[in-house]
Phi, psi and omega in degrees: 000333183294332181266006183291134177240124187289342179159192182223151170271137179233138176289132180233064183076247183269003181219167176250146175235154178259125179252106182292151175288143176303136180253354182263050176229163179294141176214158184257129177257107184248010179267110184298325180297316179294320178298319179294319178295318177297320178296317178297316179298319179297317178296319180295321176297322176297318178296317179299318178298319179297314180297328180296336178291335183268353181270119185295326181232087185296327179296320177295318179300314180295318180295325177291325177293318177298318178300313179298315179299318180298314181295315182290318181294323180292334178298330179303325181266011176092005179288136186248037177261127177265177184299317181299317179292324180297334179281344183283161174282158182305318183294337182273358180264132179295150187307320184295338184254002185295320180297318177298315180300318181295324177297317179294319179297320177298320179299314180297313180296318180298315181296313181296320179295317180298317179298316180294319181291336178296346176289333184239339181248149172283163173292114190209173176300320179302313179298316180297316180296317179295320179294317180296323178299317178295319182301322184261004183297115173070015179238175186292335172047000000 
């Protein structure tokens, strides 16, 4: 990994372009710390997979995790909707908190749509743009 070069700059007439190195080739990982971290991550994924076998309704678990992620992630931008409020219907949210609630709902819809689209689309700029469009739909953005 120490000799890895991410790419080269090439002159293209009046501008330079960056040409990344191919990443789909064999390479040697000789950093023990990274190997240990990868091994730990692999074990944790195995544990998560094992726990998923014990959850009777994995779809409900995932939707609750997305809800939690939406509420917590939106707080970074100053949104003040908690998980309990995110579960309420729009009409049950006081007027002052509706914009925050809508941002969290957009996050949930964007995440669910992206997950569904990954069944037919590759992870791509198109997918990211479509997801971002849903995320900012009708809110202060």
